[in-house]
Structure formats: structure tokens, C-alpha cells
C-alpha positions in Angstrom: 114.8 86.3 117.2 112.4 88.6 119.2 108.7 88.8 118.4 107.7 91.2 115.6 106.2 94.4 116.8 103.5 96.6 115.4 105.2 99.8 116.6 108.8 100.8 116.7 110.3 103.8 118.6 111.2 105.3 115.3 107.5 105.2 114.3 106.6 107.2 117.4 109.3 109.8 116.5 108.0 110.0 112.9 104.4 110.2 114.0 105.1 113.0 116.5 106.9 114.9 113.7 103.9 114.5 111.5 101.6 115.6 114.3 103.7 118.8 114.8 103.7 119.5 111.1 99.9 118.9 110.9 99.3 121.3 113.8 101.4 124.0 112.1 99.6 123.4 108.8 96.2 123.5 110.5 97.1 126.8 112.3 98.1 128.4 109.0 94.8 127.2 107.3 92.6 128.6 110.1 94.5 131.9 110.1 94.2 132.2 106.4 90.4 131.6 106.6 90.1 134.0 109.5 91.9 136.7 107.5 89.8 136.1 104.5 86.5 136.3 106.4 87.5 139.6 108.2 88.6 141.2 104.9 85.3 140.0 103.2 86.4 139.6 99.6 83.9 138.8 96.9 82.8 135.2 96.5 85.1 134.7 93.5 87.7 137.3 94.5 91.3 136.7 95.5 92.1 135.7 99.1 94.0 138.5 100.9 97.7 137.7 101.3 99.7 137.8 104.5 98.9 136.9 108.1 96.5 138.4 110.7 97.7 141.3 112.9 97.3 142.6 116.4 96.1 140.3 119.2 94.8 137.8 116.7 98.1 137.5 114.9 99.9 137.2 118.3 97.7 134.2 119.2 98.4 132.4 116.0 102.1 133.2 116.3 102.1 131.8 119.9 100.4 128.6 118.8 103.1 128.1 116.2 105.9 128.9 118.6 104.7 126.5 121.3 104.1 123.7 118.8 107.7 124.1 117.4 109.2 124.0 120.9 107.2 121.0 122.0 107.8 119.1 118.8 111.6 119.9 118.8 111.9 118.7 122.4 110.0 115.5 121.9 112.1 114.7 118.7 115.3 115.3 120.6 114.3 113.0 123.4 113.1 110.2 121.2 116.2 110.5 119.0 118.4 110.0 122.1 116.4 107.0 123.2 116.2 105.3 119.8 119.8 103.9 119.8 119.2 102.4 123.3 116.2 100.3 122.4 116.8 97.0 120.6 115.3 96.9 117.1 112.6 94.3 116.9 111.4 92.7 113.6 108.6 94.5 111.9 105.1 92.9 111.8 103.1 92.6 108.6 100.5 95.0 110.1 103.2 97.6 110.7 104.6 97.2 107.2 101.1 97.7 105.7 100.5 100.8 107.7 103.9 102.3 106.7 103.1 101.5 103.1 99.9 103.5 103.2 101.4 106.5 105.0 104.3 106.5 102.4 101.8 106.3 99.6 99.8 109.3 100.8 102.6 111.5 102.2 105.8 109.8 101.0 107.4 112.7 99.2 106.9 114.9 102.2 108.3 112.3 104.6 111.5 112.0 102.5 111.9 115.8 102.1 111.5 116.4 105.8 113.8 113.5 106.8 111.0 111.7 108.6 112.0 108.2 109.9 108.7 106.8 108.5 110.0 107.3 104.9 110.7 103.9 103.2 114.1 103.6 101.4 114.0 101.9 98.0 115.6 98.4 98.2 115.1 94.8 97.3 113.8 92.5 100.0 113.5 88.8 100.5 110.8 87.4 102.9 110.3 91.0 104.2 113.9 91.6 105.0 116.4 93.9 103.2 118.5 92.2 100.6 121.9 93.7 100.2 123.3 93.7 96.6 126.3 91.6 97.4 127.3 88.1 96.2 127.3 86.8 99.8 123.8 88.1 100.7 122.3 87.0 97.4 124.0 83.6 97.6 122.5 83.1 101.1 119.0 84.1 100.0 119.2 82.1 96.8 121.6 79.2 97.4 120.6 77.2 94.4 121.2 78.1 90.7 118.1 79.2 88.9 117.0 79.9 85.4 117.1 83.6 86.1 115.6 86.5 88.0 112.0 87.8 88.2 111.8 91.3 89.9 108.4 92.2 91.2 107.3 95.8 91.8 104.3 96.5 93.9 101.7 99.3 93.5 100.6 102.5 95.4 100.3 102.2 99.2 101.5 98.6 99.1 104.7 96.8 99.9 106.6 93.7 98.8 104.6 91.5 101.3 101.4 92.3 99.4 102.5 90.0 96.6 101.3 87.2 99.0 97.6 87.4 98.8 95.1 84.7 100.0 98.0 82.2 100.1 99.3 82.9 96.6 102.4 84.7 95.5 103.2 85.1 91.8 106.9 85.2 92.6 107.0 82.1 94.8 104.8 80.2 92.2 107.2 81.2 89.4 110.1 79.9 91.5 108.4 76.6 92.0 107.2 76.2 88.4 109.9 77.9 86.3 112.9 78.0 88.7 113.1 81.8 88.6 114.5 83.6 91.6 111.9 86.2 92.9 113.4 89.5 94.0 110.9 91.9 95.5 111.2 95.7 95.2 110.2 97.7 98.3 109.8 101.5 97.7 108.2 104.7 98.9 105.2 104.9 96.5 104.6 108.6 97.4 107.7 109.8 95.6 107.5 110.7 92.0 107.3 107.7 89.7 110.4 109.0 87.8 112.4 109.3 91.0 111.5 105.7 92.0 112.1 104.5 88.4 115.7 106.0 88.3 116.5 104.4 91.7 115.0 101.1 90.6 117.2 101.1 87.5 120.3 101.7 89.7 119.3 99.0 92.1 118.8 96.5 89.3 122.2 97.3 87.9 123.8 96.6 91.3 121.8 93.4 91.7 122.6 91.9 88.3 126.3 92.8 88.8 126.5 91.0 92.1 124.3 88.0 91.2 126.2 84.9 92.4 124.9 82.5 89.8 124.8 82.4 86.0 122.1 84.7 84.9 119.9 83.1 82.3 116.8 85.3 81.9 115.7 88.5 83.5 112.0 89.5 83.8 110.1 92.3 85.6 106.5 92.1 86.8 104.8 95.4 87.8 101.4 95.6 89.4 99.5 98.9 89.1 102.0 101.8 89.8 104.7 99.2 89.9 104.3 98.8 86.1 104.9 102.5 85.6 107.9 102.4 87.9 109.2 99.5 85.7 108.7 101.5 82.5 110.4 104.5 84.1 113.4 102.3 85.2 113.8 101.1 81.6 113.8 104.7 80.3 116.4 105.8 82.8 118.5 102.6 82.3 118.7 103.4 78.6 119.9 106.9 79.3 122.5 105.7 81.8 123.6 102.8 79.6 122.9 100.2 82.3 123.9 96.6 81.4 120.8 95.0 82.9 118.5 96.5 80.3 120.4 94.5 77.6 119.7 91.4 79.7 116.0 92.1 80.2 113.9 89.6 78.3 110.3 90.1 79.6 108.3 93.0 81.0 104.8 92.1 82.4 102.3 94.7 83.4 99.3 93.8 85.7 96.7 96.5 85.8 99.2 99.3 85.2 97.6 102.7 84.4 99.8 103.6 81.5 97.6 106.6 80.5 96.3 107.5 83.9 93.7 106.6 86.4 90.2 108.4 86.6 90.2 108.7 90.4 93.3 110.9 90.4 91.9 113.0 87.6 88.7 113.4 89.7 90.9 114.5 92.6 92.6 117.1 90.6 89.2 118.5 89.5 88.0 118.6 93.1 91.1 120.6 94.0 90.3 123.1 91.2 86.7 123.5 92.3 87.5 123.9 95.9 90.1 126.6 95.1 87.7 128.7 93.0 86.4 130.8 96.0 88.7 132.5 98.5 86.6 131.1 101.3 87.2 127.5 100.3 90.7 128.0 98.8 92.4 127.3 102.2 90.9 123.8 102.2 92.4 123.0 98.8 95.7 122.6 100.6 94.3 119.4 102.2 93.6 117.8 98.8 96.9 119.1 97.3 98.8 117.5 100.2 98.4 114.1 98.5 101.8 112.7 97.4 103.7 113.3 94.2 103.3 109.6 93.4 99.5 109.9 93.5 99.5 113.0 91.3 101.7 111.2 88.8 98.9 108.7 88.3 96.6 111.4 86.9 98.2 110.9 83.4 100.7 108.2 84.0 103.8 110.4 84.3 107.0 108.4 84.3 109.7 111.0 83.5 110.8 114.1 85.3 109.8 116.2 82.3 106.2 115.0 82.6 105.6 116.5 86.0 108.0 119.4 86.2 106.5 122.9 86.0 108.3 123.9 82.9 106.3 121.4 80.8 102.9 121.8 82.5 101.8 124.2 79.8 102.5 121.7 77.0 99.4 119.8 75.9 99.4 116.2 76.9 98.9 115.1 73.3 102.0 117.0 72.2 104.4 115.4 74.7 106.9 112.8 73.3 105.6 109.3 73.9 107.8 107.1 76.0 107.6 103.8 74.3 108.4 100.3 75.5 112.1 99.2 75.6 113.4 97.9 72.3 114.2 94.2 72.2 112.1 93.4 75.3 109.0 91.2 75.1 106.4 93.3 76.8 103.0 91.9 78.0 99.9 93.5 79.7 97.1 92.0 81.7 93.9 94.1 82.3 91.3 93.1 84.9 87.6 93.6 84.3 84.8 93.4 86.8 82.5 92.1 84.1 81.9 88.4 84.4 82.1 87.8 80.6 82.8 89.7 77.4 80.1 92.0 76.2 78.9 92.3 72.6 81.6 93.1 70.0 82.5 96.8 70.0 80.9 97.4 73.4 82.9 99.2 76.1 84.5 96.8 78.6 84.5 97.8 82.2 87.8 98.2 84.0 89.0 96.6 87.2 87.5 99.2 89.5 90.6 101.5 89.5 92.2 101.2 86.0 90.3 101.3 82.7 91.1 98.4 80.3 92.4 100.7 77.6 94.9 102.3 80.0 96.0 98.9 81.4 96.6 97.6 77.8 98.4 100.8 76.7 95.7 101.5 74.0 94.4 104.8 72.7 92.0 105.8 69.9 95.0 107.2 68.0 97.1 104.0 67.7 100.2 106.0 67.1 99.9 107.4 70.6 99.6 103.9 72.2 102.2 101.4 73.4 101.7 99.2 70.4 101.6 95.9 72.4 100.9 93.0 70.1 97.4 91.4 70.6 99.0 88.0 71.6 100.7 89.8 74.5 97.6 91.4 75.9 94.9 89.7 77.9 91.7 90.8 79.6 90.8 88.7 82.6 87.1 89.0 83.4 85.5 88.8 86.9 88.7 90.3 88.3 89.2 93.4 90.3 92.4 95.5 90.6 93.8 93.7 93.6 92.5 90.3 92.4 95.2 90.5 89.8 97.7 89.5 92.5 96.1 86.1 93.3 94.0 85.2 90.3 94.8 81.7 89.1 93.9 82.7 85.6 96.3 85.7 85.7 99.1 83.5 87.1 98.6 80.9 84.3 98.8 83.7 81.7 102.0 85.2 83.1 103.6 81.8 83.7 102.8 80.7 80.1 104.2 83.9 78.7 107.5 83.6 80.6 107.8 79.8 80.1 107.5 80.2 76.3 110.6 82.4 76.3 112.9 80.2 78.5 
């Protein structure tokens, strides 16, 4: 097998497409700002619509035209060369870079047909895992007690489960004889879109599994926990058989009710857009992916983010509960080294508040109603430390072992 490469020809093609799109977007932004300044609206007035005219308009139009010609020619050339170049294995560094690009721009990459877009699939040791009995039998030749599917978080990939020499999936295979199956997906797509595709992929996997299936568990870290909840929701609607086989659902730092950083980003967009002079720059902030925006309130259904329901108050939306008959568990990380005084607020893991990770709200009827015995706060643990914390692993292992 050839040496893994940090850059593939398809990456060059995808990057040049992004560069062309960015040039066109920047040209539009500068032209809008130019038109706004020349028309001199009030500080809080509306920005004038349309494009510039005369020589100025001709210059901007020429820049766009030249950019499109150059980008189209380069794309055609690279597309013709791509089949002639042998495909080399992907390096972990390349996989990490693709995961970040997809997390930030993934919905746009998919909509524009960019080759950088990551397809949703299961993988084993970083390689695609086809949902066929032959492929699954080759990857997992020995009978196991069941399957544990692991879903990664935003801007991450399946290889990130191996952190500092520890992998929850590999450890569970060793200790409990569970077959780890790793989900790899474009985290910039809407959580509901990934959830529906995850549900379909699990149905195909379980149907093709070559061994007797004892137990089925899902572990979701961060956004992966929301994707798992979304998959359960859409599996119920579709009548998928795997949901009836699901025994355990484990959330590691999942922002069930949103993450403060995304809410801060939404406020920044609003403030930047107040003035017509700064409004063009709001496009830069709004270009973040649909997946990131879904983290603002933890949206896991299409109805949660579609425009037709934006006017509905969050508190009035139907609550998507946990799947019936499934033992659900949640681990929250806290950067505090030890518990505080009773009743004191516990710090989160740096990205997700403890209450959000445990599915708790002041109004208990609006929470996820997870039993206390299935919730755990692990102190001295940051958001990404949840992936390799020995304490977290012991908690998860003991939960799953008690149900085998």
C-alpha cells in the first residue's frame, strides 16, 4: 500500500472551487459596502439595494467574470486529471483538516457539489465500511456480544475517538467484547439531516450484520449525541427495526439544550447587522454551517430550524424526548476539580454547561428526565477530555456491562 498523503488531487480541486467562491463573495461584499458609502444612508438606515453602476459597476462585473472563467477552467483541468492519478491513503492530518472544513462550511460544500464534502458512512480503522455481510465479516471476524456505534462531534472525525492512546470503542471491544463501529459524517450539515442518514445507515448495518446481534449501543460525543437523538427520532418515524434492538444510548458532553458559544455568535451577527455600513460583514459570520447554527438551541428535527417555525417561541415547541424502552445515560464534564457547596452552580466543560449535557432544565417537564443513577458529572474534565478520561471510560463501561 502506498504511503498516506496529506493532500489529494481532489482536495486541490475542492480548494480552488472554494477560492473562486470566496473571491466572488468578497467582490459582492466590497461592492455592497461601496454602494452603501456612496449613497450615504443614515447610521441605522437600510442599506441601498442593487449593484453599483457605470465604470464602477463594470469593474466589479469584470472581476466576477474573470474569476468565473479562471475557476471553471481550473476545475475542468483538475477534473480531467483526477482519474489518471492513483488514489493514495489519507493521512490523519488530512482527515483532521477535512473534518474542520466540513464542520465550518459542510452544508455549502455539499450543496455546491464540492469534492471536499464528507459522505456519511461507517468506518473501521479510518477506512469505509460497506454495509454488507462480507465486508462486516472481514472487519469483525469473531462473534461479539453486540455492536457499539460511536458518533463524533463537530469538526471531528472517527479517528478522534483515539486520543492520547485511548479509544472508548477499542477499550469496550477488549473489556466487553462489543464490536466498535465508527460513524464518519459531515458535521456542517443540519443535525436532522445527519440524524436521518445515521438512522438509515444503522438499519442497513444491523440488517447485514454477519453474527448474532446480542446488544446494540450508541455513544455520542458532543454534537454526536444530538445526531444520535435525531437518528432515534427519525428511526421511530420510519419504523426502523434497529431502534427496537437498541439497548443503551450514552451521551458524552452533548449540548441537548444548546451551547453558549453559538448563541453568542448569533448575537454578534445581529449586532453587526444593525448598521448598513457593517451589515455586509454580517455575511461572514452567517456563513458558518447549518450544523453550527443548530447548536444554538440543540435543534435535532427539520421543524426546529425551518423558517416556518422560527417565529414559534422555543418554550412552546414540542419536546423531543428520549426513545422509549432504551436505557439512556449522560456524562457531563466540569473544569472544576471538585464539587462546590450544595446548591452552587457547577462550571461546565468549557463548551457545554452541565445542565445542558445532563438534559436538565429549571422546569423539569421540559427536560429529558434522565434518572439520577444514569447521570454523572466528572470533575477536572474538559470537553475533549471526555474522550480519553479513565474515569469517564469506567463509568460508561460499568453502565454497559450492567446491561449485558
